[in-house]
N, C-alpha and C positions, 0 to 999 in steps of 0.2 A: 151857748151849749144847750141842748135839748135834754129832755128827761131820758135817761138811760144811756146818754153818751158820757163815756169816761176817756179821758185822755189815754192813749196808748203809750206805755212806757217805752223808751228808746231801746231798740234791739229786740222788741217782742215778736216782730214779724220773722226776724231771722230764727229766733228760738222755735217759733211754731213750724218753720220749714225743717229745722233740724229735728224736732221731735217727730214730724211726719215721716222724714226719711229714715230715721232710726227705727221708728215703729214699723214701717213697711218691711225693713231688712230683717227684723226679728220676730215679726208677726207669724202666727201659725197659718194664716190665710192671706198671704200677701196680695195685694190689690192687682187684679188683671193677669197675675201670673199664669193662670190656666188658658188665657186667650192670646197670650204673645206667640206669634207665628215663629216657628222653628225655621231657620235658614241654614243649610249645611254649607261648610266650606267647600268651595269649588275652584278648580284650576282648569285652565283651558290652554292646551298646546296646539299650534297649527304649524305643520311642517309641509314640505312639498308633497309627501305621499297621503297624509291623513290629518284629521282633526280629531284630538282626543280630549275628552272631558273627564276629570277625576272628582268625584264627589265624596266626601267623608259622611258615611251613614252608619254610625254605630248602632247595633242592635237591629238593624233592618235586614230582612231576607229578600232574595230575589223575587219571591212571590208577592211582596209588598210593593214593587217598583214597576211602573208603567213608562215605557219608552216609546215615543213616537215622533214622526215629523209631519208637520202640516205647513203647505205653503213656504217650504225651506226653512222652517224653524224647528229645531230639535227641542223637544220638551221632555223632562224627566219629572215625574210625579211620584209621590209616595203618600200612603194613608195607612196609619197604625192606630188600632183601637185597643183599648185595655182588653185584657181577657175577660171573657163572659160580660160583655157590656150591659146585660139585662139584668144582672145580679145587683142587688142593692149593696152600697158601699158598707163595710163594717169598721171602717176606720175614719178618723176625722179629716186627715190631710193625706190624700193619695200621692205617692211619689211618682208614679207613672201618669203621664197625662195623654190624652188623645192628640196626636200631632199630625199635621200635615204640611207638605211643601210642594212647590213646583218651581222648577228652574227652567228657563227658556234660553236658547242660544241660537241667533240667525247663522245659518251655515252659508260657507262661500258657495258661489255659483258652480264650482267644479266638484262639490261634494256628491258622492254617490249614495244617496239615502236608501237605496235598495240593499246595500251591503253593510248595514249597521252591525256591530258585534258588541256585546257587553259582558262583563264578568267581575266577580269581586276578588280582591286581594285583601284578605283580612276584612276591615271594615270599609274599605274604600272601593266604590263602584267606578269602573273605568268603562267608558262608552268610547268606541272607535268608530269614525266615520271615514272610510277611504275616499280618496279623490280620484276622479277620472285621470287616467294617464294620457297625456298627449301622445298621439301616434309618433313613432319614431320616424325618422326620414324614409319616405318610400320613393322608389325610383320607378317610374313608368318607361316601359319601352315602347317606342314608336316605330 
């Protein structure tokens, strides 16, 4: 054994891990909490007539949402910033944080991306993408 090396008591590593976990849970500034990306709950429903996407977005307004289709992929993005982001913080631990998310969904080949509609029902954003309708049977006269 060299100078400065002391034997580690049994269970000390476990105790250190428990102290770190408990400390993070009750700390006023938890490690990396502000950097954790927010991912909303999403549900996708695919029927014969349309594809619908439901996203739970509490506290988000329609102005904060960007919906677009690129190369057959539907993307819903959101960016929220704290009010008056230039003002210095006057509190130690802000409850509201800068959050952003982006959810993408490949659309089926028969989806009509030109006819997308979206609306909020409470805190849930519902995006509907209709599908092209197959032509009904057409009879040609000869």
